C-alpha angles and dihedrals in degrees: 000000000000088000093051091050091050090049090049093049090050091051091051092049090050092047091051095048090052093050092050090047090054093047092048090063093061112125101161134049147146113243111255088214136018128222092277089235100086112244093348100108098156091264122282093313090057093045092050091049090051090054092049092047094053093043091052093046086054091054100258110127138164095049133113112226133203131189116235094238133128123212134189092281102022134070116216092221090061093055105058107068128242103293157185099193131193132183129236092282093052095255115147117243099182140334096227146343093282095053091043088061095042130089092258101061117129100238112130134137089266095052104034091083127166123248090275094056093254128139114250118227113262138180109322093027123104112262100023109218101170101118109099121194112240113140087211147119120236090271092056098253124128126274115216115248096359100100099083093246093319089308097309102103127090104164140085093285126083134023139240128212111229138187133214115247088195092051089230133117145145095304141003095271121133090246093053090054095043116119093202110022117035109124144330125258116265123222097019139288102306126120088250093051092050092048090050093069096039103280142113105196093273126151143179122266123200129190109235095201 
């Protein structure tokens, strides 16, 4: 009996170690929660800090994190490092910046997991949370006046370009299926406005190292 207990304990320790090792490789995730203030993320600095905080709470340390967000003078594609990037389950999202912005990237509802390795609600779920803040064109460059004041606004003014992490929208258009450039927010940059189109103030985080 004692030998069986020891064997079981050893197996549990090994399994736990393997799971942590896999999680520690995570270099891409969707935030499980936003700032709570709509598109006011405290600018890029605040958004990056939010990514780092969530990753560390999930047990992934020693990485530098950047939010996939463009601003009036910054392109999201230039902020996220060189890749490759994998999710919390070790599934590859893209090898590099070029493939991330190509048709063959690995972002789907099943792979765009949050930092805990959980699937994020998409179209058809309640509530729908598939709108990801990006402020970007499909190629990852900035869109003028669609960054909610460079991620500092949370009222009825302004707009934010968003993508669909589940690659699903109202039709089969390229925009509806875009992970980073589907449509702008309507009614401003508040939490209520973002929820109104199927969002929750969530965004993508990438490890830059």
